[in-house]
C-alpha positions in Angstrom: 113.8 88.8 31.0 115.1 87.0 34.0 114.0 88.1 37.4 116.8 89.9 39.1 115.7 88.5 42.6 115.6 85.0 41.4 117.8 82.9 43.8 117.8 85.4 46.5 116.1 84.5 49.8 112.4 85.9 50.1 112.5 89.7 51.4 111.0 89.9 54.7 109.2 93.1 55.7 108.4 94.3 59.3 104.8 95.4 59.9 105.1 99.2 59.1 106.7 98.5 55.7 104.3 95.5 55.0 101.4 97.9 55.6 103.0 100.7 53.4 103.7 97.9 50.6 99.9 97.2 50.8 98.7 100.5 51.0 96.9 100.2 54.2 97.4 101.6 57.7 99.6 99.8 60.2 96.7 99.4 62.7 94.6 97.7 60.0 97.3 95.3 59.1 97.6 94.6 63.0 94.0 94.1 63.1 94.2 91.6 60.2 96.7 89.7 62.0 94.8 89.5 65.3 91.6 88.4 63.5 93.3 85.8 61.2 92.0 87.6 58.1 95.4 89.1 56.9 98.4 87.7 55.0 100.6 84.8 56.5 103.2 86.2 58.8 106.1 84.8 60.5 107.5 85.6 64.1 111.3 85.6 64.3 112.3 86.1 68.0 109.8 88.8 69.2 109.4 90.3 65.8 106.5 89.9 63.1 107.7 89.9 59.5 105.8 89.3 56.2 107.3 87.8 53.1 106.6 90.1 50.0 105.4 86.8 48.3 102.8 86.3 50.9 101.6 89.9 50.8 101.2 89.8 47.0 99.3 86.4 47.3 97.0 87.9 49.8 96.2 90.9 48.0 95.8 89.0 44.8 92.9 87.1 46.6 90.6 90.0 45.9 91.7 90.5 42.2 88.6 90.7 40.0 88.0 92.0 36.4 84.4 93.5 37.0 82.1 94.0 39.9 80.2 91.0 38.8 83.1 88.7 38.6 81.7 85.4 40.2 85.2 83.7 40.4 86.9 86.4 42.3 88.2 85.8 45.8 87.4 87.8 48.8 89.7 89.8 51.1 87.7 90.3 54.3 87.6 93.5 56.3 89.9 93.5 59.5 87.2 92.3 61.8 86.2 89.0 63.4 84.5 86.7 60.7 80.9 85.4 61.2 80.6 81.6 61.3 79.3 81.7 57.7 82.3 83.7 56.5 84.7 81.4 58.1 83.0 78.4 56.4 83.4 80.1 53.0 87.0 81.1 53.2 
């Protein structure tokens, strides 16, 4: 089945909508942006926007099949990363 959004420019969400899309609070998404642990964002004028594709890719980093899944990535908490965590990103 063809993707109905194919060929359209990427949809950009402002911070409140991006947080709702991810199922996290607005403040948590803002903290992720501050600490550099969150999804890629863009600044257009003075506004911060997120691409739906970037939000999905960031959330997919933590996808796993079981708690012992060794190949799973990690989505860090919204806090400053330790030097060891920064190296292992």
